[in-house]
N, C-alpha and C positions, 0 to 999 in steps of 0.2 A: 228902416232897419228891418231885415228879414228875420224870421223864426230862427234861423242857423245863427246869425250874428247875436241875437237876444240870448241864446242859449250859450254861446261863447262868452258873452260878458258875464252871465250868471257864474259860469264856471271860473272865471278870472276872480271874480268878487269873493266866491267861496275859498278860493286858493289863498287870496290875500288875507282873509279871515284867520286861516289856519297858520299863515305865517306871522300874523300880529300875536297869536296866542304862543306861538314858539318863542317870539322875541322877548315877550313879557315874563315868560318862564325862565329865559336865560338871563334875564335882567339888561337885555338890549335897549328896552322902552319901558317907560313908567306905566303902571296901571291905568293912570289918569288919561295919558296919551292913548292906550290901548282902547279904553272905554269911549273916549271921543271918536276915535277911527272906526270902531265897531258900530257905534249909533250911524255914522255916516254910510258904513257899508250895508247895514241893514235897511236903511231908508232907500238905497241905490238897488238892493236886492227886491225889495218890496215893488219898486217901480218896474223893474225888469219883468217880475213875474205877473204884475198886473198887465203890463203891455203884451206878454205872451198871451195870457189868457183872453184878452180882448180881441187879439188878432185871430186866435183860434175861433172865438165866438163869431167874429165877423165872416171868416171863411165858412163856418157851418151855416150860416144865415144866407150865404150867397152874396156877400158884401166884398169889398176889396179890403183885404187885411192891410195893404200899404196905406189906406187912408187914416188908419188908426195911428194916433200919436201918443207920445208919453205924456202921462198926467203929472202934474205937479205934486211933489212929496206931500204937501198940505193936504191935498185931496186923497192921495192914496193912504195915507196914514190916518186919514179921517173916516174911512170905510168902516161900517158896522159888521162885526163878525157873526 
């Protein structure tokens, strides 16, 4: 997945997040459904941002960014900040 594709995925996830918030406000979905889907979206967003950062770091280090793979949610969510 190249940088442009990762950024497109990030934009799609953010758009879906906005749609969820609109749906819960209008009563189309329950807040429990919203919370679960938002959790999934946040994990996917974290994975995408992590992949993008690691691709950019690989490029800056002279390595092949296409050799960088998406890390599992359990690893990305376990990073210390």
